[in-house]
C-alpha positions in Angstrom: 105.5 110.0 108.7 107.8 108.0 106.4 107.0 108.2 102.7 108.8 105.9 100.3 110.1 107.7 97.2 110.1 105.1 94.5 108.5 101.7 93.8 111.5 99.7 94.9 111.7 101.6 98.1 107.9 101.1 98.6 108.2 97.4 98.0 111.1 97.1 100.5 109.2 99.1 103.1 106.1 96.9 102.8 108.2 93.8 103.1 109.9 95.1 106.2 106.4 95.7 107.7 105.3 92.2 106.8 108.5 90.8 108.3 107.7 92.6 111.6 104.2 91.2 111.6 105.6 87.7 111.0 108.2 88.1 113.8 105.3 89.1 116.0 103.4 85.9 115.1 106.4 83.8 115.9 106.7 85.4 119.4 103.0 85.0 120.0 103.2 81.3 119.2 106.3 80.9 121.5 104.4 82.7 124.3 101.2 80.5 123.8 99.1 83.6 123.1 95.4 83.4 122.3 94.8 81.7 119.0 92.4 84.3 117.6 95.0 87.0 118.4 97.6 84.9 116.4 95.1 84.6 113.5 94.6 88.3 113.4 98.3 88.8 113.2 98.6 86.1 110.5 95.9 87.9 108.5 98.0 91.1 108.7 101.0 89.2 107.3 98.9 87.8 104.5 97.4 91.1 103.7 100.7 92.9 103.7 102.2 90.3 101.3 99.2 90.4 99.0 99.5 94.2 98.8 103.2 94.0 98.1 102.6 91.4 95.4 100.1 93.8 93.8 102.6 96.5 93.9 105.3 94.3 92.2 102.7 93.2 89.6 101.7 96.8 88.9 105.4 97.8 88.5 106.0 94.8 86.2 103.0 95.7 84.0 104.1 99.3 83.7 107.7 98.5 82.9 108.6 95.0 81.7 105.2 94.2 80.1 104.9 97.6 78.4 108.4 97.2 77.0 107.7 93.7 75.8 104.6 94.8 74.1 106.5 97.6 72.3 108.8 95.0 71.0 106.0 92.9 69.7 106.2 90.2 72.4 102.6 90.5 73.7 101.8 86.7 73.7 105.0 85.8 75.7 104.4 88.6 78.2 100.7 87.7 78.8 101.6 84.0 79.2 104.3 84.9 81.7 101.9 87.0 83.8 99.1 84.5 83.6 101.4 81.7 84.8 101.7 83.5 88.1 98.0 83.5 88.6 97.5 79.9 87.4 99.9 78.6 90.0 98.2 80.4 92.9 96.5 78.2 95.4 
């Protein structure tokens, strides 16, 4: 079984999986496949992207945010992260 070594590799691997799911959705639409089956595949894409986003956020918190806080830039760092969540639909 494939095991990504570092965070960047894990993110890249997850995005490739999501891309594969999305390509499957496109083919399913082109082939007029059953709507519920398409929806299941769309859910897989969404779930994969959400997990990838969580991984990117975790990495950002552990690296960039931690560094900013050490430099006394807590407010800026918190505002930046919060802006991501405030713009979500």
